[in-house]
Structures are given as structure tokens and as C-alpha cells.
Backbone bond lengths (Angstrom), bond angles and torsions (degrees), N, CA, C in turn:
res aa  C-N    CA-C-N  psi(-1)  N-CA   C-N-CA  omega(-1)  CA-C   N-CA-C  phi
1 M - - - 1.463 - - 1.523 107.93 -
2 H 1.274 115.59 156.56 1.457 123.41 -176.72 1.532 111.04 -59.15
3 W 1.324 116.56 141.73 1.472 121.77 -178.59 1.523 111.60 -58.79
4 L 1.345 117.81 -32.57 1.460 120.78 -178.92 1.531 110.62 -66.41
5 V 1.322 116.94 -36.45 1.465 120.79 177.19 1.527 109.73 -66.01
6 R 1.317 116.75 -45.82 1.474 120.07 179.10 1.527 111.19 -61.80
7 K 1.317 116.90 -42.47 1.467 120.93 179.40 1.533 110.46 -64.94
8 S 1.325 117.09 -37.16 1.467 120.86 177.45 1.521 110.99 -64.53
9 I 1.327 116.60 -41.05 1.466 120.11 177.80 1.523 109.96 -62.10
10 E 1.313 116.52 -45.45 1.466 120.71 178.78 1.532 110.83 -59.99
11 S 1.327 117.81 -47.57 1.473 121.36 -179.73 1.524 111.11 -63.63
12 F 1.320 116.69 -40.55 1.463 121.39 177.38 1.527 110.77 -59.43
13 L 1.324 116.87 -48.22 1.469 120.04 -179.66 1.522 111.29 -62.82
14 R 1.312 116.30 -41.29 1.468 120.85 -178.95 1.537 110.35 -67.73
15 D 1.333 117.63 -46.49 1.467 121.29 -177.61 1.528 112.56 -70.77
16 T 1.319 116.86 -39.82 1.459 121.02 -174.58 1.521 112.17 -80.59
17 Y 1.296 116.63 -37.47 1.459 120.79 -177.48 1.527 108.52 -110.20
18 N 1.305 118.88 -91.42 1.458 120.21 175.30 1.523 109.66 -174.83
19 E 1.299 114.49 172.93 1.465 121.09 -178.65 1.528 110.88 -61.58
20 R 1.322 115.93 -40.22 1.470 119.72 -177.86 1.526 111.02 -61.88
21 L 1.332 116.56 -45.58 1.464 119.37 178.45 1.521 110.45 -61.67
22 C 1.305 115.81 -43.48 1.462 119.91 -179.31 1.527 109.84 -59.22
23 R 1.317 116.78 -45.48 1.475 120.13 179.41 1.523 111.05 -64.71
24 T 1.327 116.79 -43.06 1.461 120.72 -176.96 1.526 111.55 -68.98
25 A 1.328 116.48 -47.36 1.462 120.24 -176.72 1.524 112.52 -73.62
26 C 1.305 117.08 -25.91 1.463 120.55 -172.92 1.520 114.42 -106.54
27 H 1.316 118.03 5.64 1.462 118.87 -175.56 1.522 111.39 -118.12
28 V 1.302 114.93 139.76 1.459 121.65 175.15 1.517 107.23 -118.75
29 P 1.324 118.14 129.54 1.468 119.69 179.47 1.528 111.14 -55.11
30 G 1.312 115.56 140.61 1.457 120.62 178.94 1.513 113.85 90.95
31 A 1.343 117.73 -12.33 1.467 119.69 177.74 1.520 108.10 -77.17
32 G 1.320 116.59 165.08 1.463 120.89 177.19 1.514 109.53 -66.80
33 S 1.293 117.13 -147.38 1.464 120.32 179.43 1.523 109.50 -63.45
34 Q 1.319 115.69 156.67 1.462 119.58 179.84 1.523 110.50 -60.04
35 Q 1.320 117.07 -40.67 1.460 120.31 -179.05 1.528 110.78 -59.58
36 D 1.330 117.00 -47.49 1.462 119.87 178.68 1.519 110.70 -63.15
37 F 1.320 116.29 -38.19 1.455 120.77 -178.37 1.524 110.70 -64.04
38 I 1.330 116.86 -46.57 1.459 120.35 -178.89 1.520 110.56 -62.05
39 L 1.310 117.20 -43.15 1.459 119.31 -177.68 1.524 112.36 -70.68
40 D 1.325 118.34 -20.14 1.460 121.40 179.08 1.530 113.03 -91.53
41 R 1.295 117.74 -13.16 1.469 120.44 -176.17 1.514 111.76 -85.08
42 H 1.316 114.60 160.43 1.455 120.47 172.37 1.523 107.84 -80.05
43 S 1.313 116.63 140.76 1.465 121.19 -178.77 1.520 111.26 -58.59
44 R 1.327 116.54 -37.37 1.459 121.08 -179.61 1.529 110.70 -60.78
45 D 1.341 116.57 -39.29 1.465 120.51 178.64 1.524 111.18 -65.55
46 L 1.334 116.77 -39.43 1.469 120.05 178.27 1.525 110.56 -61.60
47 I 1.333 116.10 -46.25 1.464 120.78 179.84 1.525 110.03 -64.11
48 D 1.323 117.16 -44.60 1.465 121.72 179.98 1.531 111.11 -59.38
49 D 1.334 117.11 -48.01 1.467 120.85 -179.61 1.527 111.65 -64.78
50 A 1.327 116.84 -43.88 1.468 120.24 -179.67 1.528 110.86 -66.02
51 A 1.330 117.71 -41.32 1.468 120.94 179.26 1.526 110.42 -62.60
52 R 1.301 116.34 -43.50 1.467 120.50 178.70 1.537 109.98 -62.84
53 F 1.320 117.06 -44.16 1.463 121.51 -179.53 1.529 111.14 -63.16
54 L 1.343 116.82 -38.46 1.466 121.81 -178.13 1.527 112.95 -87.13
55 D 1.332 116.83 -4.88 1.459 122.40 -176.41 1.534 110.73 58.30
56 K 1.326 115.10 46.19 1.464 122.99 177.00 1.521 107.94 -121.83
57 T 1.313 116.25 161.21 1.461 118.47 172.23 1.525 108.48 -78.09
58 E 1.321 116.12 154.75 1.463 119.70 176.93 1.521 110.55 -60.49
59 S 1.337 116.75 -39.59 1.465 119.24 -178.56 1.529 111.24 -63.42
60 D 1.339 117.87 -39.54 1.470 120.31 177.40 1.526 111.03 -64.89
61 L 1.326 116.00 -42.03 1.463 119.59 -179.98 1.528 110.72 -66.34
62 L 1.334 117.40 -38.58 1.468 120.35 177.88 1.527 111.37 -66.90
63 E 1.341 117.39 -37.49 1.469 119.51 175.28 1.516 110.63 -62.93
64 D 1.325 116.47 -42.41 1.466 120.47 176.91 1.528 110.66 -61.24
65 L 1.327 116.74 -39.91 1.465 121.24 177.76 1.529 110.61 -61.81
66 G 1.331 117.23 -45.70 1.465 120.77 178.69 1.520 112.24 -60.69
67 A 1.341 116.44 -41.55 1.467 120.39 177.90 1.524 110.32 -66.18
68 W 1.324 116.86 -40.91 1.474 120.70 178.75 1.529 110.28 -60.74
69 I 1.316 117.32 -43.14 1.469 121.01 179.21 1.527 110.01 -59.72
70 A 1.337 116.85 -45.32 1.467 120.47 -178.85 1.524 112.25 -68.59
71 R 1.330 118.31 -23.51 1.474 121.04 178.71 1.520 112.93 -80.70
72 Q 1.310 118.56 -14.09 1.466 120.30 176.98 1.528 107.02 -67.15
73 E 1.312 117.10 123.62 1.465 121.23 -168.88 1.527 113.35 -54.20
74 R 1.284 118.50 -44.69 1.469 119.78 -178.74 1.520 111.00 -65.62
75 T 1.308 116.81 -39.92 1.467 120.58 177.98 1.515 109.95 -67.59
76 R 1.329 116.77 -44.23 1.468 121.16 179.11 1.521 110.63 -55.90
77 R 1.317 116.16 -45.01 1.461 119.70 -178.97 1.531 110.95 -64.66
78 L 1.326 117.07 -40.81 1.466 119.54 177.36 1.526 110.98 -63.89
79 L 1.325 116.56 -40.32 1.459 119.90 179.06 1.527 111.29 -66.26
80 R 1.334 117.82 -37.06 1.459 120.64 -179.84 1.524 112.52 -64.98
81 F 1.328 117.43 -23.74 1.463 119.60 175.52 1.529 111.60 -68.90
82 S 1.321 118.01 -8.79 1.464 121.61 -178.35 1.522 113.06 -79.80
83 G 1.315 117.89 -12.47 1.457 117.99 179.83 1.511 113.22 -176.16
84 R 1.334 115.12 145.92 1.467 120.59 177.83 1.517 111.64 -72.36
85 N 1.327 116.33 -25.36 1.460 121.04 177.53 1.526 108.47 -137.77
86 F 1.318 116.20 173.54 1.462 120.68 -173.62 1.528 112.25 -64.51
87 R 1.318 116.76 -41.37 1.471 120.41 179.52 1.528 110.31 -60.77
88 E 1.325 116.41 -45.46 1.464 120.66 178.30 1.532 110.41 -63.49
89 F 1.327 116.40 -39.20 1.462 120.72 175.89 1.528 110.19 -57.39
90 L 1.338 116.57 -48.46 1.466 120.28 -179.76 1.523 111.68 -61.28
91 L 1.320 116.57 -44.97 1.466 119.85 -178.75 1.523 111.87 -63.37
92 N 1.319 116.45 -28.75 1.470 120.04 179.88 1.532 113.48 -89.28
93 L 1.327 117.66 1.33 1.468 119.41 177.03 1.528 111.85 -60.18
94 E 1.330 116.74 -26.41 1.467 120.03 177.93 1.526 111.44 -59.21
95 L 1.329 117.21 -26.79 1.464 121.94 -178.52 1.525 112.68 -83.78
96 L 1.328 117.27 -16.29 1.464 121.25 -173.77 1.531 114.08 -58.31
97 P 1.338 120.20 -46.37 1.474 118.61 -179.81 1.533 112.94 -59.08
98 D 1.325 117.30 -41.29 1.469 119.50 179.07 1.524 111.24 -68.32
99 R 1.316 116.94 -37.21 1.472 119.84 176.79 1.524 110.59 -64.76
100 M 1.324 116.17 -40.64 1.466 119.73 178.61 1.527 110.93 -64.76
101 R 1.325 116.56 -37.33 1.466 119.69 -179.68 1.524 112.18 -68.02
102 M 1.333 117.49 -21.93 1.468 119.53 174.72 1.523 109.80 -67.58
103 I 1.318 117.01 -30.94 1.461 122.17 -178.86 1.527 110.76 -90.46
104 V 1.333 115.78 -46.11 1.470 122.17 -178.54 1.533 107.01 -127.69
105 P 1.341 117.26 88.62 1.467 121.12 -172.27 1.527 115.65 -55.62
106 D 1.316 118.49 -31.95 1.464 119.43 -176.01 1.533 113.70 -100.16
107 L 1.336 117.38 16.09 1.461 120.53 177.86 1.530 108.96 -72.28
108 P 1.332 118.18 123.31 1.469 120.93 -175.36 1.530 113.50 -83.71
109 M 1.311 117.04 53.29 1.462 121.21 -178.95 1.531 109.29 -79.40
110 P 1.328 117.93 137.88 1.467 120.15 -176.08 1.525 112.96 -74.35
111 Q 1.328 115.38 149.69 1.463 120.29 169.95 1.522 106.39 -69.99
112 M 1.310 116.39 135.69 1.461 120.70 179.06 1.518 108.31 -113.75
113 R 1.305 114.72 149.88 1.460 120.84 176.61 1.521 106.86 -125.03
114 V 1.324 116.14 125.93 1.464 120.66 -179.64 1.525 108.13 -104.18
115 V 1.325 115.61 127.10 1.459 122.07 -177.99 1.523 108.17 -121.18
116 E 1.332 116.02 129.37 1.462 120.34 175.09 1.520 107.86 -86.43
117 D 1.322 116.36 124.55 1.462 121.39 -178.99 1.525 112.22 -97.63
118 G 1.296 117.30 18.35 1.451 120.57 -178.62 1.518 110.95 88.45
119 G 1.303 115.10 151.70 1.461 118.99 -177.93 1.513 110.06 61.40
120 D 1.288 115.08 -133.57 1.462 120.71 -179.07 1.524 111.84 -111.22
121 C 1.320 116.89 33.79 1.461 121.27 179.23 1.529 109.50 -113.69
122 L 1.322 115.37 129.36 1.465 121.46 178.17 1.522 109.01 -130.25
123 R 1.325 115.02 151.52 1.466 121.26 175.33 1.515 108.34 -119.09
124 V 1.312 116.24 134.36 1.459 121.98 172.78 1.524 105.11 -108.11
125 E 1.331 115.69 108.01 1.464 120.82 -176.06 1.521 110.18 -95.14
126 I 1.320 114.90 137.36 1.462 122.79 -179.35 1.522 107.19 -123.31
127 P 1.331 118.67 135.35 1.468 119.81 179.72 1.531 111.23 -54.05
128 S 1.331 116.05 137.72 1.469 120.44 -175.33 1.525 112.69 -61.45
129 D 1.336 118.10 -25.43 1.466 119.14 179.20 1.530 112.35 -79.36
130 Q 1.340 117.44 -2.19 1.464 121.79 176.44 1.527 110.37 -125.62
131 S 1.320 115.68 34.24 1.467 120.98 -174.28 1.524 113.59 -65.93
132 E 1.350 117.73 -14.17 1.469 119.02 178.83 1.525 111.22 -63.42
133 W 1.316 117.88 -17.06 1.465 121.85 178.89 1.531 112.28 -85.05
134 L 1.322 117.86 -16.86 1.457 122.61 -170.53 1.526 113.13 -53.37
135 H 1.314 117.60 -53.61 1.469 120.33 -174.98 1.527 112.07 -73.02
136 A 1.325 117.55 -31.96 1.468 119.76 175.90 1.531 109.89 -65.84
137 I 1.331 117.21 -40.89 1.473 120.87 177.32 1.529 109.61 -64.60
138 A 1.333 117.88 -39.43 1.470 120.88 177.80 1.529 110.72 -61.18
139 G 1.324 117.32 -42.44 1.462 120.70 177.86 1.515 112.09 -64.59
140 L 1.326 116.14 -40.37 1.460 121.10 177.66 1.532 110.00 -62.41
141 I 1.330 117.15 -44.79 1.472 121.49 179.39 1.526 110.20 -63.66
142 R 1.317 117.22 -43.36 1.472 121.01 179.65 1.532 110.60 -59.32
143 C 1.320 116.53 -44.93 1.463 121.33 179.65 1.531 110.74 -64.24
144 M 1.321 116.64 -41.40 1.467 119.80 -179.38 1.529 111.33 -70.17
145 A 1.333 118.31 -30.63 1.468 120.32 174.56 1.525 109.14 -60.31
146 D 1.322 116.58 -44.70 1.468 120.42 176.24 1.521 110.63 -61.73
147 D 1.322 116.36 -42.46 1.460 121.33 -178.55 1.530 111.23 -61.04
148 Y 1.328 116.67 -38.56 1.463 121.34 178.79 1.529 112.33 -82.90
149 G 1.336 118.39 -8.46 1.461 121.37 -179.87 1.518 113.27 80.48
150 V 1.327 117.21 28.32 1.458 122.72 -175.61 1.527 110.40 -99.77
151 L 1.324 115.87 139.16 1.455 121.66 172.40 1.524 107.23 -101.15
152 G 1.302 116.14 126.22 1.456 118.77 -179.52 1.509 111.59 -164.31
153 L 1.306 114.89 168.77 1.457 121.97 174.71 1.520 107.85 -102.18
154 I 1.312 116.09 133.75 1.461 121.31 -178.91 1.523 106.58 -132.55
155 W 1.328 116.55 122.77 1.456 119.96 178.87 1.524 109.98 -147.17
156 T 1.331 114.50 164.13 1.462 120.20 179.68 1.524 109.07 -107.49
157 D 1.328 114.43 149.75 1.459 121.22 178.40 1.522 107.48 -152.19
158 D 1.316 117.00 114.28 1.467 122.76 -177.67 1.523 110.88 55.54
159 D 1.329 117.32 -108.22 1.468 121.29 -176.34 1.524 111.85 -113.42
160 R 1.326 116.72 33.97 1.467 119.24 -178.01 1.524 111.02 -146.89
161 V 1.323 113.37 153.63 1.465 121.34 170.66 1.523 105.07 -106.15
162 I 1.304 116.96 127.22 1.461 121.41 -179.60 1.523 107.94 -106.26
163 V 1.334 114.99 132.12 1.462 121.26 -178.15 1.523 108.12 -123.68
164 Q 1.318 116.57 118.25 1.459 122.83 175.73 1.526 106.88 -110.70
165 I 1.329 116.84 108.22 1.466 121.40 -178.52 1.524 108.41 -82.33
166 S 1.325 116.22 116.93 1.463 121.30 179.71 1.523 111.40 -88.71
167 D 1.328 116.25 -42.57 1.460 121.65 -178.73 1.523 108.06 -146.02
168 G 1.322 115.95 109.44 1.461 121.58 -177.19 1.515 114.36 -72.09
169 A 1.327 117.14 -9.76 1.466 120.58 179.59 1.528 109.36 -137.42
170 F 1.322 116.21 48.04 1.463 121.53 -177.63 1.522 111.33 -62.69
171 T 1.327 116.77 -44.57 1.462 122.34 173.85 1.524 107.46 -133.25
172 S 1.314 115.66 174.08 1.465 118.78 -178.95 1.522 112.34 -72.15
173 G 1.319 118.72 -16.66 1.464 120.55 -178.79 1.517 110.82 72.76
174 R 1.322 115.43 178.48 1.465 120.48 179.13 1.514 109.22 -82.42
175 S 1.318 115.23 148.73 1.461 118.76 179.60 1.520 110.07 -71.13
176 F 1.307 113.91 148.95 1.460 119.90 175.55 1.514 108.24 -151.04
177 W 1.294 115.10 114.22 1.452 121.74 174.89 1.512 107.16 -131.79
178 P 1.316 117.63 119.81 1.468 118.50 177.65 1.525 109.88 -54.80
179 G 1.311 116.05 128.94 1.455 120.87 178.78 1.510 114.54 86.59
180 E 1.362 117.86 0.56 1.463 118.25 179.47 1.519 109.20 -63.10
181 D 1.306 115.72 152.99 1.459 120.34 -176.21 1.523 109.55 -77.94
182 D 1.325 115.36 98.59 1.454 120.70 177.42 1.516 111.42 -116.14
183 G 1.332 116.13 8.22 1.452 120.24 179.23 1.512 113.82 83.34
184 L 1.331 117.63 -7.35 1.459 119.87 -177.77 1.520 112.11 -74.57
185 A 1.320 116.92 -25.09 1.463 119.77 -179.74 1.525 111.74 -82.13
186 E 1.311 116.88 -8.11 1.458 122.19 -176.20 1.528 112.05 -87.45
187 V 1.301 117.33 46.13 1.461 120.95 -178.77 1.520 108.80 -87.52
188 E 1.319 115.34 127.70 1.462 120.92 179.00 1.523 109.71 -75.14
189 P 1.336 117.75 136.91 1.463 118.85 176.21 1.527 110.58 -66.47
190 A 1.320 115.51 147.27 1.470 120.28 -178.24 1.511 111.43 -76.27
């Protein structure tokens, strides 16, 4: 799996739990440094070991990972550019893999297909051969629903994430204004 995915898993474990858990779940005796070990491992093995250590299912841990990714401020802001409202955000998820490839060309993100099932129900379909992304995408969608202030049910079924929007304006959601002063533009030149 791509090094960026492995690094994200490591950062998620460290930020969400702690350094000790990250070292314990991600280290095998006799391996070189932890950093080299993490970058050499398969992402699936990292998730499997961490889930076992935390006594969680892999799917729950992957959903947590997806939500953690969406909570990272820079990522959240990029995701918010996908739609003025949650429904528009969901419909534009099909564009996300191509947008990601503009930044990280070799990222193996799956093509997604969004299907409107009538009313306020949508399905985000993921190819069955890339199902390892399913629960992470569900977590990302769940986090973004909160960000947009939407009340809805979000669940996975086979190779799809199903989203039933109950109230599109349940709360005001988090503010988002392109160019707002969030400190992200204050990067010092190297």
C-alpha cells in the first residue's frame, strides 16, 4: 500500500490513542527502527494489529481512521470545496479520486460511484476489489455530515456506503469560508 496511507495510519493511531499504543501495535521484535518497520508493512497488517490490540473490529477502526482524516483541518477544508451542502458534497465524491491523483499520482484510491435512490437516500458504491476503503469512506462521510450540520443515517452494506439524510439543516454546522483566517495561510517560506 502507498506510503502515505501507512503514514496516515501511524499518525491516526498516535493522535487518537498515544505513542505507546502506536509503538506496541506497530512494532515487531527484531525489526529495525519503528519508522522503517511501519513504512515496510502492509497497511492492512497495521490496522489488523491495532484493532486486535484495541479489541475493536477492523471496520470500526477504519471508520475511525476515515473520520480522523476528515477532521484534519487542511483535509476538511479541501473536502468542503466539494459542495455547498452535504448532498452536493456526496454527489461530488465521484471526483475525489481524480482530485487526489492530481496531488498524489500513485495513490490507489478507488473510483466511487454515487447513486441517488430517490428522496434523501444516496449510495456511494466502491468496487468490490477495493473494499478495504469502504469503512474509511463511511467514517469520512459521517464526519462531513457533522461538519455540514446534517442529521442522517450512514451505514455500510457489501460494497457501498448508504446515506439516508433525515434533516439537511439539523444544526448550523461548522463555518467554512474560502480564505477565512484559519492560520493555514501563515506558512513560513523555507
